[in-house]
mmCIF file as gemmi writes it, N, C-alpha and C atoms, coordinates in Angstrom:
data_model
loop_
_atom_site.group_PDB
_atom_site.id
_atom_site.type_symbol
_atom_site.label_atom_id
_atom_site.label_alt_id
_atom_site.label_comp_id
_atom_site.label_asym_id
_atom_site.label_entity_id
_atom_site.label_seq_id
_atom_site.pdbx_PDB_ins_code
_atom_site.Cartn_x
_atom_site.Cartn_y
_atom_site.Cartn_z
_atom_site.occupancy
_atom_site.B_iso_or_equiv
_atom_site.pdbx_formal_charge
_atom_site.auth_seq_id
_atom_site.auth_asym_id
_atom_site.pdbx_PDB_model_num
ATOM 1 N N . MET Axp A 1 ? 3.512 -19.921 -13.558 1 0 ? 1 A 1
ATOM 2 C CA . MET Axp A 1 ? 2.426 -19.942 -12.406 1 0 ? 1 A 1
ATOM 3 C C . MET Axp A 1 ? 1.4 -20.92 -12.934 1 0 ? 1 A 1
ATOM 4 N N . GLY Axp A 2 ? 0.382 -21.193 -12.102 1 0 ? 2 A 1
ATOM 5 C CA . GLY Axp A 2 ? -0.759 -22.149 -12.47 1 0 ? 2 A 1
ATOM 6 C C . GLY Axp A 2 ? -1.779 -21.547 -13.554 1 0 ? 2 A 1
ATOM 7 N N . GLU Axp A 3 ? -2.375 -22.431 -13.8 1 0 ? 3 A 1
ATOM 8 C CA . GLU Axp A 3 ? -3.556 -21.783 -14.892 1 0 ? 3 A 1
ATOM 9 C C . GLU Axp A 3 ? -4.35 -20.676 -14.412 1 0 ? 3 A 1
ATOM 10 N N . ASP Axp A 4 ? -4.725 -20.714 -12.881 1 0 ? 4 A 1
ATOM 11 C CA . ASP Axp A 4 ? -5.603 -19.81 -12.669 1 0 ? 4 A 1
ATOM 12 C C . ASP Axp A 4 ? -4.812 -18.728 -11.75 1 0 ? 4 A 1
ATOM 13 N N . LYS Axp A 5 ? -3.471 -18.935 -11.708 1 0 ? 5 A 1
ATOM 14 C CA . LYS Axp A 5 ? -2.512 -17.899 -10.916 1 0 ? 5 A 1
ATOM 15 C C . LYS Axp A 5 ? -1.854 -17.065 -11.978 1 0 ? 5 A 1
ATOM 16 N N . PHE Axp A 6 ? -1.577 -15.849 -11.586 1 0 ? 6 A 1
ATOM 17 C CA . PHE Axp A 6 ? -0.994 -14.775 -12.29 1 0 ? 6 A 1
ATOM 18 C C . PHE Axp A 6 ? -0.058 -13.999 -11.65 1 0 ? 6 A 1
ATOM 19 N N . LEU Axp A 7 ? 0.967 -13.427 -12.398 1 0 ? 7 A 1
ATOM 20 C CA . LEU Axp A 7 ? 1.904 -12.523 -11.815 1 0 ? 7 A 1
ATOM 21 C C . LEU Axp A 7 ? 2.178 -11.54 -12.849 1 0 ? 7 A 1
ATOM 22 N N . TRP Axp A 8 ? 1.778 -10.107 -12.343 1 0 ? 8 A 1
ATOM 23 C CA . TRP Axp A 8 ? 2.333 -9.152 -13.333 1 0 ? 8 A 1
ATOM 24 C C . TRP Axp A 8 ? 2.973 -7.981 -12.582 1 0 ? 8 A 1
ATOM 25 N N . THR Axp A 9 ? 3.611 -7.182 -13.378 1 0 ? 9 A 1
ATOM 26 C CA . THR Axp A 9 ? 4.211 -5.731 -12.703 1 0 ? 9 A 1
ATOM 27 C C . THR Axp A 9 ? 3.387 -4.505 -13.202 1 0 ? 9 A 1
ATOM 28 N N . ALA Axp A 10 ? 3.479 -3.434 -12.239 1 0 ? 10 A 1
ATOM 29 C CA . ALA Axp A 10 ? 3.131 -2.236 -12.747 1 0 ? 10 A 1
ATOM 30 C C . ALA Axp A 10 ? 4.04 -1.139 -12.308 1 0 ? 10 A 1
ATOM 31 N N . THR Axp A 11 ? 4.289 -0.085 -13.034 1 0 ? 11 A 1
ATOM 32 C CA . THR Axp A 11 ? 4.982 0.9 -12.44 1 0 ? 11 A 1
ATOM 33 C C . THR Axp A 11 ? 4.011 2.217 -12.194 1 0 ? 11 A 1
ATOM 34 N N . VAL Axp A 12 ? 4.537 2.664 -10.996 1 0 ? 12 A 1
ATOM 35 C CA . VAL Axp A 12 ? 3.738 3.929 -10.874 1 0 ? 12 A 1
ATOM 36 C C . VAL Axp A 12 ? 4.43 5.202 -11.338 1 0 ? 12 A 1
ATOM 37 N N . GLY Axp A 13 ? 3.752 5.997 -12.001 1 0 ? 13 A 1
ATOM 38 C CA . GLY Axp A 13 ? 4.32 7.144 -12.812 1 0 ? 13 A 1
ATOM 39 C C . GLY Axp A 13 ? 4.186 8.378 -11.848 1 0 ? 13 A 1
ATOM 40 N N . ALA Axp A 14 ? 4.78 9.427 -12.274 1 0 ? 14 A 1
ATOM 41 C CA . ALA Axp A 14 ? 4.972 10.588 -11.564 1 0 ? 14 A 1
ATOM 42 C C . ALA Axp A 14 ? 3.761 11.077 -10.958 1 0 ? 14 A 1
ATOM 43 N N . LYS Axp A 15 ? 2.531 10.829 -11.533 1 0 ? 15 A 1
ATOM 44 C CA . LYS Axp A 15 ? 1.229 11.31 -11.103 1 0 ? 15 A 1
ATOM 45 C C . LYS Axp A 15 ? 0.654 10.205 -10.079 1 0 ? 15 A 1
ATOM 46 N N . GLY Axp A 16 ? 1.26 9.136 -9.965 1 0 ? 16 A 1
ATOM 47 C CA . GLY Axp A 16 ? 0.819 8.16 -8.784 1 0 ? 16 A 1
ATOM 48 C C . GLY Axp A 16 ? -0.17 7.215 -9.617 1 0 ? 16 A 1
ATOM 49 N N . GLN Axp A 17 ? -0.054 7.361 -11.082 1 0 ? 17 A 1
ATOM 50 C CA . GLN Axp A 17 ? -0.905 6.297 -11.7 1 0 ? 17 A 1
ATOM 51 C C . GLN Axp A 17 ? -0.098 5.006 -12.118 1 0 ? 17 A 1
ATOM 52 N N . ILE Axp A 18 ? -0.946 3.987 -12.161 1 0 ? 18 A 1
ATOM 53 C CA . ILE Axp A 18 ? -0.42 2.87 -12.656 1 0 ? 18 A 1
ATOM 54 C C . ILE Axp A 18 ? -1.259 2.384 -13.879 1 0 ? 18 A 1
ATOM 55 N N . VAL Axp A 19 ? -0.537 1.561 -14.71 1 0 ? 19 A 1
ATOM 56 C CA . VAL Axp A 19 ? -1.233 1.034 -15.91 1 0 ? 19 A 1
ATOM 57 C C . VAL Axp A 19 ? -1.344 -0.504 -15.655 1 0 ? 19 A 1
ATOM 58 N N . ILE Axp A 20 ? -2.651 -0.918 -15.752 1 0 ? 20 A 1
ATOM 59 C CA . ILE Axp A 20 ? -2.854 -2.392 -15.488 1 0 ? 20 A 1
ATOM 60 C C . ILE Axp A 20 ? -2.567 -3.129 -16.869 1 0 ? 20 A 1
ATOM 61 N N . PRO Axp A 21 ? -1.635 -4.029 -16.758 1 0 ? 21 A 1
ATOM 62 C CA . PRO Axp A 21 ? -1.17 -4.686 -17.976 1 0 ? 21 A 1
ATOM 63 C C . PRO Axp A 21 ? -2.349 -5.32 -18.685 1 0 ? 21 A 1
ATOM 64 N N . LYS Axp A 22 ? -2.317 -5.328 -20.055 1 0 ? 22 A 1
ATOM 65 C CA . LYS Axp A 22 ? -3.265 -5.747 -20.859 1 0 ? 22 A 1
ATOM 66 C C . LYS Axp A 22 ? -3.709 -7.203 -20.644 1 0 ? 22 A 1
ATOM 67 N N . GLN Axp A 23 ? -2.828 -8.218 -20.41 1 0 ? 23 A 1
ATOM 68 C CA . GLN Axp A 23 ? -3.343 -9.373 -19.93 1 0 ? 23 A 1
ATOM 69 C C . GLN Axp A 23 ? -4.153 -9.427 -18.899 1 0 ? 23 A 1
ATOM 70 N N . ALA Axp A 24 ? -3.761 -8.809 -17.851 1 0 ? 24 A 1
ATOM 71 C CA . ALA Axp A 24 ? -4.538 -8.546 -16.58 1 0 ? 24 A 1
ATOM 72 C C . ALA Axp A 24 ? -5.902 -8.049 -17.053 1 0 ? 24 A 1
ATOM 73 N N . ARG Axp A 25 ? -6.011 -7.009 -17.635 1 0 ? 25 A 1
ATOM 74 C CA . ARG Axp A 25 ? -7.457 -6.385 -18.203 1 0 ? 25 A 1
ATOM 75 C C . ARG Axp A 25 ? -8.092 -7.208 -18.976 1 0 ? 25 A 1
ATOM 76 N N . ASP Axp A 26 ? -7.596 -8.225 -19.937 1 0 ? 26 A 1
ATOM 77 C CA . ASP Axp A 26 ? -8.199 -9.205 -20.506 1 0 ? 26 A 1
ATOM 78 C C . ASP Axp A 26 ? -8.735 -10.327 -19.754 1 0 ? 26 A 1
ATOM 79 N N . VAL Axp A 27 ? -7.939 -10.822 -18.78 1 0 ? 27 A 1
ATOM 80 C CA . VAL Axp A 27 ? -8.224 -12.067 -17.818 1 0 ? 27 A 1
ATOM 81 C C . VAL Axp A 27 ? -9.504 -11.49 -17.114 1 0 ? 27 A 1
ATOM 82 N N . PHE Axp A 28 ? -9.389 -10.241 -16.731 1 0 ? 28 A 1
ATOM 83 C CA . PHE Axp A 28 ? -10.671 -9.796 -15.489 1 0 ? 28 A 1
ATOM 84 C C . PHE Axp A 28 ? -11.659 -9.09 -16.231 1 0 ? 28 A 1
ATOM 85 N N . GLY Axp A 29 ? -11.581 -8.913 -17.612 1 0 ? 29 A 1
ATOM 86 C CA . GLY Axp A 29 ? -12.551 -8.047 -18.186 1 0 ? 29 A 1
ATOM 87 C C . GLY Axp A 29 ? -12.753 -6.66 -17.907 1 0 ? 29 A 1
ATOM 88 N N . ILE Axp A 30 ? -11.599 -6.131 -17.851 1 0 ? 30 A 1
ATOM 89 C CA . ILE Axp A 30 ? -11.367 -4.604 -17.106 1 0 ? 30 A 1
ATOM 90 C C . ILE Axp A 30 ? -11.54 -3.759 -18.439 1 0 ? 30 A 1
ATOM 91 N N . LYS Axp A 31 ? -12.205 -2.907 -18.781 1 0 ? 31 A 1
ATOM 92 C CA . LYS Axp A 31 ? -12.459 -2.006 -19.935 1 0 ? 31 A 1
ATOM 93 C C . LYS Axp A 31 ? -12.12 -0.507 -19.457 1 0 ? 31 A 1
ATOM 94 N N . GLU Axp A 32 ? -11.81 0.149 -20.651 1 0 ? 32 A 1
ATOM 95 C CA . GLU Axp A 32 ? -11.642 1.815 -20.401 1 0 ? 32 A 1
ATOM 96 C C . GLU Axp A 32 ? -13 2.149 -19.865 1 0 ? 32 A 1
ATOM 97 N N . GLY Axp A 33 ? -12.956 2.904 -18.806 1 0 ? 33 A 1
ATOM 98 C CA . GLY Axp A 33 ? -14.117 3.625 -18.104 1 0 ? 33 A 1
ATOM 99 C C . GLY Axp A 33 ? -14.729 2.95 -16.998 1 0 ? 33 A 1
ATOM 100 N N . ASP Axp A 34 ? -14.137 1.562 -16.756 1 0 ? 34 A 1
ATOM 101 C CA . ASP Axp A 34 ? -14.628 0.997 -15.588 1 0 ? 34 A 1
ATOM 102 C C . ASP Axp A 34 ? -14.116 1.586 -14.499 1 0 ? 34 A 1
ATOM 103 N N . THR Axp A 35 ? -14.874 1.614 -13.365 1 0 ? 35 A 1
ATOM 104 C CA . THR Axp A 35 ? -14.48 1.914 -11.983 1 0 ? 35 A 1
ATOM 105 C C . THR Axp A 35 ? -13.91 0.754 -11.303 1 0 ? 35 A 1
ATOM 106 N N . LEU Axp A 36 ? -12.808 1.151 -10.686 1 0 ? 36 A 1
ATOM 107 C CA . LEU Axp A 36 ? -12.182 0.011 -9.638 1 0 ? 36 A 1
ATOM 108 C C . LEU Axp A 36 ? -12.343 0.428 -8.365 1 0 ? 36 A 1
ATOM 109 N N . ILE Axp A 37 ? -12.162 -0.728 -7.355 1 0 ? 37 A 1
ATOM 110 C CA . ILE Axp A 37 ? -12.206 -0.327 -5.966 1 0 ? 37 A 1
ATOM 111 C C . ILE Axp A 37 ? -10.81 -0.986 -5.407 1 0 ? 37 A 1
ATOM 112 N N . LEU Axp A 38 ? -10.054 -0.02 -4.657 1 0 ? 38 A 1
ATOM 113 C CA . LEU Axp A 38 ? -8.777 -0.698 -4.057 1 0 ? 38 A 1
ATOM 114 C C . LEU Axp A 38 ? -9.007 -0.706 -2.603 1 0 ? 38 A 1
ATOM 115 N N . LEU Axp A 39 ? -8.741 -1.991 -2.293 1 0 ? 39 A 1
ATOM 116 C CA . LEU Axp A 39 ? -9.12 -2.472 -0.882 1 0 ? 39 A 1
ATOM 117 C C . LEU Axp A 39 ? -7.638 -2.492 -0.131 1 0 ? 39 A 1
ATOM 118 N N . GLY Axp A 40 ? -7.231 -1.861 0.99 1 0 ? 40 A 1
ATOM 119 C CA . GLY Axp A 40 ? -6.071 -1.725 1.369 1 0 ? 40 A 1
ATOM 120 C C . GLY Axp A 40 ? -5.987 -2.4 2.758 1 0 ? 40 A 1
ATOM 121 N N . ASP Axp A 41 ? -4.837 -3.077 3.095 1 0 ? 41 A 1
ATOM 122 C CA . ASP Axp A 41 ? -4.481 -3.569 4.402 1 0 ? 41 A 1
ATOM 123 C C . ASP Axp A 41 ? -2.951 -3.239 4.523 1 0 ? 41 A 1
ATOM 124 N N . ARG Axp A 42 ? -2.424 -2.596 5.62 1 0 ? 42 A 1
ATOM 125 C CA . ARG Axp A 42 ? -1.197 -2.196 5.779 1 0 ? 42 A 1
ATOM 126 C C . ARG Axp A 42 ? -0.043 -3.446 5.722 1 0 ? 42 A 1
ATOM 127 N N . GLU Axp A 43 ? -0.655 -4.49 6.172 1 0 ? 43 A 1
ATOM 128 C CA . GLU Axp A 43 ? 0.229 -5.747 6.402 1 0 ? 43 A 1
ATOM 129 C C . GLU Axp A 43 ? 0.096 -6.544 5.033 1 0 ? 43 A 1
ATOM 130 N N . ARG Axp A 44 ? -1.007 -6.618 4.523 1 0 ? 44 A 1
ATOM 131 C CA . ARG Axp A 44 ? -1.239 -7.603 3.51 1 0 ? 44 A 1
ATOM 132 C C . ARG Axp A 44 ? -1.095 -7.161 2.174 1 0 ? 44 A 1
ATOM 133 N N . GLY Axp A 45 ? -1.375 -5.696 1.963 1 0 ? 45 A 1
ATOM 134 C CA . GLY Axp A 45 ? -1.277 -5.01 0.826 1 0 ? 45 A 1
ATOM 135 C C . GLY Axp A 45 ? -2.577 -4.521 0.007 1 0 ? 45 A 1
ATOM 136 N N . ILE Axp A 46 ? -2.622 -4.298 -1.13 1 0 ? 46 A 1
ATOM 137 C CA . ILE Axp A 46 ? -3.585 -3.915 -1.969 1 0 ? 46 A 1
ATOM 138 C C . ILE Axp A 46 ? -4.392 -4.835 -2.797 1 0 ? 46 A 1
ATOM 139 N N . ALA Axp A 47 ? -5.694 -4.817 -2.805 1 0 ? 47 A 1
ATOM 140 C CA . ALA Axp A 47 ? -6.303 -5.724 -3.721 1 0 ? 47 A 1
ATOM 141 C C . ALA Axp A 47 ? -7.213 -4.804 -4.666 1 0 ? 47 A 1
ATOM 142 N N . ILE Axp A 48 ? -7.34 -5.148 -5.907 1 0 ? 48 A 1
ATOM 143 C CA . ILE Axp A 48 ? -8.104 -4.507 -6.715 1 0 ? 48 A 1
ATOM 144 C C . ILE Axp A 48 ? -9.445 -5.107 -7.219 1 0 ? 48 A 1
ATOM 145 N N . ALA Axp A 49 ? -10.342 -4.637 -7.071 1 0 ? 49 A 1
ATOM 146 C CA . ALA Axp A 49 ? -11.648 -5.337 -7.559 1 0 ? 49 A 1
ATOM 147 C C . ALA Axp A 49 ? -12.554 -4.334 -8.48 1 0 ? 49 A 1
ATOM 148 N N . LYS Axp A 50 ? -13.266 -4.987 -9.509 1 0 ? 50 A 1
ATOM 149 C CA . LYS Axp A 50 ? -14.37 -4.139 -10.356 1 0 ? 50 A 1
ATOM 150 C C . LYS Axp A 50 ? -15.329 -3.698 -9.454 1 0 ? 50 A 1
ATOM 151 N N . TYR Axp A 51 ? -15.691 -2.558 -9.618 1 0 ? 51 A 1
ATOM 152 C CA . TYR Axp A 51 ? -16.81 -1.857 -8.747 1 0 ? 51 A 1
ATOM 153 C C . TYR Axp A 51 ? -18.172 -2.579 -9.007 1 0 ? 51 A 1
ATOM 154 N N . ASP Axp A 52 ? -18.456 -2.88 -10.418 1 0 ? 52 A 1
ATOM 155 C CA . ASP Axp A 52 ? -19.693 -3.421 -10.693 1 0 ? 52 A 1
ATOM 156 C C . ASP Axp A 52 ? -19.81 -4.976 -9.853 1 0 ? 52 A 1
ATOM 157 N N . ASP Axp A 53 ? -18.677 -5.772 -9.895 1 0 ? 53 A 1
ATOM 158 C CA . ASP Axp A 53 ? -18.672 -6.879 -9.44 1 0 ? 53 A 1
ATOM 159 C C . ASP Axp A 53 ? -18.78 -7.015 -7.937 1 0 ? 53 A 1
ATOM 160 N N . TYR Axp A 54 ? -18.111 -6.124 -7.137 1 0 ? 54 A 1
ATOM 161 C CA . TYR Axp A 54 ? -18.268 -5.58 -5.758 1 0 ? 54 A 1
ATOM 162 C C . TYR Axp A 54 ? -19.617 -5.314 -5.481 1 0 ? 54 A 1
ATOM 163 N N . VAL Axp A 55 ? -20.548 -4.3 -6.257 1 0 ? 55 A 1
ATOM 164 C CA . VAL Axp A 55 ? -21.688 -4.029 -5.846 1 0 ? 55 A 1
ATOM 165 C C . VAL Axp A 55 ? -22.624 -5.286 -6.098 1 0 ? 55 A 1
ATOM 166 N N . LYS Axp A 56 ? -22.476 -6.104 -6.858 1 0 ? 56 A 1
ATOM 167 C CA . LYS Axp A 56 ? -23.23 -7.409 -7.079 1 0 ? 56 A 1
ATOM 168 C C . LYS Axp A 56 ? -23.285 -8.118 -5.991 1 0 ? 56 A 1
ATOM 169 N N . PHE Axp A 57 ? -21.816 -8.493 -5.434 1 0 ? 57 A 1
ATOM 170 C CA . PHE Axp A 57 ? -21.622 -9.078 -4.379 1 0 ? 57 A 1
ATOM 171 C C . PHE Axp A 57 ? -22.438 -8.622 -3.121 1 0 ? 57 A 1
ATOM 172 N N . ALA Axp A 58 ? -22.062 -7.366 -2.915 1 0 ? 58 A 1
ATOM 173 C CA . ALA Axp A 58 ? -22.861 -6.714 -1.646 1 0 ? 58 A 1
ATOM 174 C C . ALA Axp A 58 ? -24.465 -6.862 -1.802 1 0 ? 58 A 1
ATOM 175 N N . GLU Axp A 59 ? -24.952 -6.778 -3.103 1 0 ? 59 A 1
ATOM 176 C CA . GLU Axp A 59 ? -26.431 -7.061 -3.22 1 0 ? 59 A 1
ATOM 177 C C . GLU Axp A 59 ? -26.846 -8.27 -2.767 1 0 ? 59 A 1
ATOM 178 N N . ALA Axp A 60 ? -26.078 -9.364 -3.366 1 0 ? 60 A 1
ATOM 179 C CA . ALA Axp A 60 ? -26.296 -10.817 -2.981 1 0 ? 60 A 1
ATOM 180 C C . ALA Axp A 60 ? -26.363 -10.924 -1.389 1 0 ? 60 A 1
ATOM 181 N N . ILE Axp A 61 ? -25.568 -10.345 -0.757 1 0 ? 61 A 1
ATOM 182 C CA . ILE Axp A 61 ? -25.315 -10.491 0.763 1 0 ? 61 A 1
ATOM 183 C C . ILE Axp A 61 ? -26.713 -9.807 1.183 1 0 ? 61 A 1
ATOM 184 N N . PHE Axp A 62 ? -26.934 -8.762 0.776 1 0 ? 62 A 1
ATOM 185 C CA . PHE Axp A 62 ? -28.355 -8.165 1.674 1 0 ? 62 A 1
ATOM 186 C C . PHE Axp A 62 ? -29.364 -8.772 1.298 1 0 ? 62 A 1
ATOM 187 N N . ALA Axp A 63 ? -29.685 -9.546 -0.195 1 0 ? 63 A 1
ATOM 188 C CA . ALA Axp A 63 ? -30.649 -10.306 -0.504 1 0 ? 63 A 1
ATOM 189 C C . ALA Axp A 63 ? -30.742 -11.65 0.237 1 0 ? 63 A 1
ATOM 190 N N . ALA Axp A 64 ? -29.699 -12.236 0.645 1 0 ? 64 A 1
ATOM 191 C CA . ALA Axp A 64 ? -29.516 -13.386 1.214 1 0 ? 64 A 1
ATOM 192 C C . ALA Axp A 64 ? -30.193 -13.322 2.901 1 0 ? 64 A 1
ATOM 193 N N . LYS Axp A 65 ? -29.955 -12.15 3.412 1 0 ? 65 A 1
ATOM 194 C CA . LYS Axp A 65 ? -30.316 -11.884 4.657 1 0 ? 65 A 1
ATOM 195 C C . LYS Axp A 65 ? -31.848 -11.613 4.944 1 0 ? 65 A 1
ATOM 196 N N . GLN Axp A 66 ? -32.685 -11.274 3.763 1 0 ? 66 A 1
ATOM 197 C CA . GLN Axp A 66 ? -33.892 -11.233 3.859 1 0 ? 66 A 1
ATOM 198 C C . GLN Axp A 66 ? -34.732 -12.439 3.905 1 0 ? 66 A 1
């Protein structure tokens, strides 16, 4: 894939948990204890975002509106 494009796989365990591959965690700075947000769309799939990044994005939107 391209320099900024990635492809990983994850397996869902018996408890419904997945392990995010190490390279993916490294690329996106995901560390133990981080909270992630899962955004779902039945047709397009699931997107995963770091909670802190999402909150910063939301705060920027609200700040721009003032």
